[in-house]
C-alpha positions as CSV (number, residue, x, y, z in Angstrom):
1,X,-128.1,21.1,22.7
2,X,-131.8,21.7,22.7
3,X,-134.4,19.0,22.7
4,X,-135.4,20.0,19.2
5,X,-131.9,19.6,17.9
6,X,-131.6,16.2,19.7
7,X,-134.7,15.0,17.9
8,X,-132.9,15.4,14.6
9,X,-130.0,13.1,15.5
10,X,-130.0,9.3,15.5
11,X,-129.9,7.5,18.9
12,X,-126.1,7.0,19.2
13,X,-123.1,7.5,21.5
14,X,-120.3,9.7,20.1
15,X,-116.7,9.2,21.3
16,X,-114.2,12.0,20.6
17,X,-110.9,10.3,21.5
18,X,-107.7,12.4,21.8
19,X,-104.5,10.4,20.9
20,X,-101.0,11.7,21.7
21,X,-99.7,11.4,18.1
22,X,-99.9,14.0,15.4
23,X,-96.7,13.5,13.4
24,X,-96.1,10.0,12.2
25,X,-98.3,9.3,9.2
26,X,-98.0,5.5,9.5
27,X,-99.2,5.5,13.0
28,X,-102.1,7.9,12.2
29,X,-103.0,5.6,9.2
30,X,-103.1,2.6,11.6
31,X,-105.4,4.5,14.0
32,X,-107.7,5.4,11.2
33,X,-107.8,1.9,9.9
34,X,-108.6,0.7,13.4
35,X,-111.6,3.0,13.6
36,X,-113.0,1.7,10.3
37,X,-116.5,2.9,9.3
38,X,-117.0,4.4,12.8
39,X,-114.7,7.4,12.0
40,X,-116.7,10.6,11.4
41,X,-113.7,13.0,11.6
42,X,-109.9,13.2,12.0
43,X,-108.1,16.3,13.2
44,X,-104.3,16.1,13.5
45,X,-101.8,18.7,14.7
46,X,-98.1,18.1,14.6
47,X,-97.2,20.8,17.0
48,X,-99.7,19.7,19.6
49,X,-98.5,16.2,18.7
50,X,-102.1,15.1,18.9
51,X,-104.9,13.6,16.8
52,X,-108.6,13.9,17.6
53,X,-110.8,11.1,16.2
54,X,-114.5,11.5,16.3
55,X,-116.1,8.1,16.4
56,X,-119.7,6.9,16.4
57,X,-120.7,4.1,18.7
58,X,-118.9,2.4,21.6
59,X,-116.9,-0.4,19.9
60,X,-114.3,1.3,17.6
61,X,-112.7,3.1,20.5
62,X,-111.3,-0.2,21.8
63,X,-109.6,-1.0,18.5
64,X,-108.2,2.5,18.3
65,X,-107.0,2.4,21.9
66,X,-105.3,-1.0,21.4
67,X,-103.5,0.3,18.3
68,X,-102.4,3.4,20.1
69,X,-101.0,1.6,23.1
70,X,-99.2,-0.9,20.9
71,X,-97.6,1.7,18.7
72,X,-97.0,4.9,20.7
73,X,-94.5,5.4,23.5
74,X,-95.2,8.4,25.7
75,X,-91.6,8.4,27.0
76,X,-90.4,9.8,23.7
77,X,-93.4,12.2,23.2
78,X,-93.0,15.9,23.2
79,X,-95.9,18.2,22.2
80,X,-97.5,21.5,23.1
81,X,-100.8,20.1,24.4
82,X,-101.0,18.9,28.1
83,X,-101.4,15.1,28.3
84,X,-101.4,12.2,30.8
85,X,-101.3,9.4,28.4
86,X,-101.2,7.9,24.9
87,X,-105.0,7.5,24.8
88,X,-105.2,10.8,26.6
89,X,-108.9,11.8,26.7
90,X,-111.8,9.5,26.0
91,X,-115.1,11.4,26.3
92,X,-118.5,9.8,25.6
93,X,-121.3,12.0,24.4
94,X,-125.0,11.1,24.2
95,X,-126.6,12.1,20.9
96,X,-130.2,12.0,19.8
97,X,-132.4,9.8,22.0
98,X,-129.4,8.5,24.0
99,X,-129.1,9.8,27.5
100,X,-126.3,10.9,29.8
101,X,-126.9,7.6,31.7
102,X,-126.1,5.8,28.4
103,X,-122.9,7.8,28.0
104,X,-121.9,7.1,31.7
105,X,-122.4,3.4,31.1
106,X,-120.2,3.5,28.0
107,X,-117.6,5.5,29.9
108,X,-117.4,3.0,32.7
109,X,-117.4,-0.1,30.4
110,X,-114.5,1.4,28.5
111,X,-112.6,2.4,31.6
112,X,-112.9,-1.1,33.0
113,X,-111.9,-2.7,29.7
114,X,-108.9,-0.4,29.3
115,X,-107.7,-1.2,32.8
116,X,-108.2,-5.0,32.4
117,X,-107.1,-5.5,28.8
118,X,-104.5,-2.8,28.3
119,X,-103.2,-2.3,31.8
120,X,-103.8,1.5,31.4
121,X,-105.2,3.2,34.5
122,X,-108.2,5.4,34.0
123,X,-109.5,8.4,35.8
124,X,-113.2,9.1,35.2
125,X,-114.7,12.6,34.9
126,X,-118.2,14.0,34.5
127,X,-120.4,14.7,37.4
128,X,-117.6,13.5,39.8
129,X,-115.0,16.0,38.6
130,X,-113.9,17.9,35.6
131,X,-111.3,17.1,33.0
132,X,-109.0,19.9,34.3
133,X,-109.3,18.5,37.8
134,X,-108.1,15.1,36.4
135,X,-105.1,16.7,34.7
136,X,-104.1,18.6,37.9
137,X,-104.6,15.7,40.3
138,X,-103.7,12.5,38.4
139,X,-101.4,10.3,40.5
140,X,-101.0,13.1,43.1
141,X,-104.3,14.0,44.8
142,X,-106.3,11.5,42.7
143,X,-105.9,7.7,42.4
144,X,-107.2,5.9,39.3
145,X,-110.8,4.8,39.3
146,X,-109.8,1.7,37.4
147,X,-106.6,-0.1,36.9
148,X,-103.1,0.1,38.3
149,X,-102.1,2.7,40.9
150,X,-99.1,3.8,38.7
151,X,-99.0,4.9,35.0
152,X,-98.5,2.3,32.3
153,X,-94.8,2.4,31.4
154,X,-95.3,3.5,27.8
155,X,-98.9,4.5,27.6
156,X,-99.4,6.6,30.8
157,X,-103.1,6.9,31.8
158,X,-106.4,7.9,30.3
159,X,-109.0,10.5,31.4
160,X,-112.4,8.8,30.4
161,X,-115.4,11.0,30.7
162,X,-119.1,11.6,30.0
163,X,-119.9,15.1,28.9
164,X,-122.4,17.1,26.8
165,X,-121.5,18.2,23.3
166,X,-118.7,20.8,23.3
167,X,-116.7,22.6,20.6
168,X,-112.9,22.6,20.5
169,X,-111.7,25.9,19.0
170,X,-108.4,27.7,18.5
171,X,-107.9,31.4,17.8
172,X,-104.4,32.3,16.4
173,X,-102.9,35.7,17.2
174,X,-101.5,37.9,14.5
175,X,-98.5,38.6,16.7
176,X,-96.9,35.5,18.2
177,X,-96.7,36.8,21.8
178,X,-97.2,34.0,24.3
179,X,-97.6,36.4,27.2
180,X,-100.4,38.1,25.4
181,X,-102.1,34.8,24.6
182,X,-101.8,33.6,28.2
183,X,-103.2,37.0,29.5
184,X,-106.2,36.8,27.2
185,X,-106.8,33.2,28.1
186,X,-107.0,34.2,31.8
187,X,-109.2,37.2,31.1
188,X,-111.8,35.3,29.1
189,X,-111.8,32.0,31.0
190,X,-115.1,31.1,32.7
191,X,-117.0,27.9,33.6
192,X,-118.4,27.6,30.1
193,X,-115.2,28.6,28.3
194,X,-112.0,26.7,29.1
195,X,-108.9,28.4,27.8
196,X,-105.1,28.0,27.4
197,X,-102.5,30.3,25.8
198,X,-100.1,28.1,23.8
199,X,-97.1,28.6,21.6
200,X,-97.6,26.3,18.6
201,X,-94.8,26.1,16.1
202,X,-94.0,29.6,15.0
203,X,-97.4,30.9,16.1
204,X,-99.4,31.5,19.3
205,X,-103.0,30.6,19.9
206,X,-105.7,30.8,22.5
207,X,-106.9,27.2,22.7
208,X,-110.5,26.8,23.9
209,X,-113.1,24.3,24.8
210,X,-116.6,25.8,24.4
211,X,-118.3,23.6,27.0
212,X,-121.7,25.3,26.5
213,X,-121.6,26.2,22.8
214,X,-125.2,27.2,22.8
215,X,-124.2,30.1,25.1
216,X,-120.6,30.7,24.1
217,X,-120.2,29.7,20.5
218,X,-117.4,30.1,18.0
219,X,-118.4,33.7,17.1
220,X,-118.5,34.8,20.8
221,X,-115.2,33.1,21.6
222,X,-113.5,34.6,18.5
223,X,-114.7,38.1,19.3
224,X,-113.6,37.8,23.0
225,X,-110.0,37.4,21.7
226,X,-110.3,39.8,18.8
227,X,-111.4,42.6,21.1
228,X,-108.1,42.3,22.9
229,X,-105.6,41.7,20.1
230,X,-105.4,41.3,16.3
231,X,-106.3,37.8,15.2
232,X,-104.6,35.8,12.3
233,X,-107.2,33.0,11.9
234,X,-109.5,30.6,13.6
235,X,-109.5,26.8,13.7
236,X,-112.3,24.4,14.4
237,X,-111.0,21.2,15.9
238,X,-113.4,18.3,15.0
239,X,-117.1,18.9,14.5
240,X,-119.7,21.4,15.6
241,X,-123.4,20.8,16.2
242,X,-125.6,22.2,13.4
243,X,-127.6,24.2,15.9
244,X,-124.5,26.0,17.0
245,X,-123.5,26.7,13.4
246,X,-127.0,28.0,12.7
247,X,-126.6,30.6,15.4
248,X,-123.7,32.2,13.6
249,X,-124.3,34.6,10.7
250,X,-123.5,32.8,7.5
251,X,-121.2,35.5,6.2
252,X,-118.9,34.9,9.2
253,X,-118.5,31.2,8.6
254,X,-115.3,31.5,6.5
255,X,-113.7,33.8,9.0
256,X,-114.6,31.4,11.9
257,X,-113.5,28.3,10.0
258,X,-117.1,26.9,10.0
259,X,-119.0,25.0,7.3
260,X,-122.1,22.8,7.3
261,X,-120.1,19.9,6.0
262,X,-118.2,19.9,9.4
263,X,-121.3,19.5,11.6
264,X,-122.0,16.4,13.6
265,X,-125.3,16.0,11.7
266,X,-123.8,16.2,8.3
267,X,-121.2,13.5,9.1
268,X,-123.9,11.3,10.7
269,X,-126.1,11.7,7.6
270,X,-123.1,10.8,5.4
271,X,-122.4,7.8,7.6
272,X,-125.9,6.5,6.9
273,X,-126.2,2.8,7.3
274,X,-122.8,2.5,9.1
275,X,-124.5,3.8,12.3
276,X,-125.4,1.1,14.7
277,X,-128.0,1.8,17.4
278,X,-126.6,2.3,20.9
279,X,-126.3,-0.8,23.0
280,X,-128.7,-1.0,26.0
């Protein structure tokens, strides 16, 4: 995100927590209630068995995490998306006048709290290592940075990170061929585009994290897939920076599942007085 774009955002920390529950409505309602006014967006997927809650600030995540650990049991969990825990991924993102150092402080505060209060071991990522490295190495080549050396019996572990703004994006193939999706994912994967080919329900998708969306945005990602096979549809997961949306021709927004109402800025503007300045 450019400095000009940052200047248009309030000075806050965003937390985009990934919870390993996408099916039980009562549990999802409890998570939403725990988030309260800090919730900017909810994306749920029953096949991934995952919900992504976009939160503003650094406090609501603790209430959400406690609810998740109290109500979800990873031992009975089955879903398409890779996971190491109930509160699977907890990334903190600096917006506006906040800095990466602020996000690192929020990350470390939360990881210590989760270990001490919930007994959930936490692996940190950011400058130290990437999220894929945590997924590959948790409890094998990596020991938790905070908390017990073994997974929580029902809640597993958490990957707690600091990262820049990214865009989570799925492109669904017209023909549900998992081998094709996996081949395309391998072909287009690069440092600024993380990809997986996944079978999801009756369909197949190339699931992507656009980790530098100012360089590889939704249109580029979509076209990389569409040049290799027919596409059924696109799916934005969570929110997108308005700057990234603005780089896409408006006539393509419906095709790419984009809309100004689903930008970070629009949700922060709608939140208005609910936003509290970052602690620090």
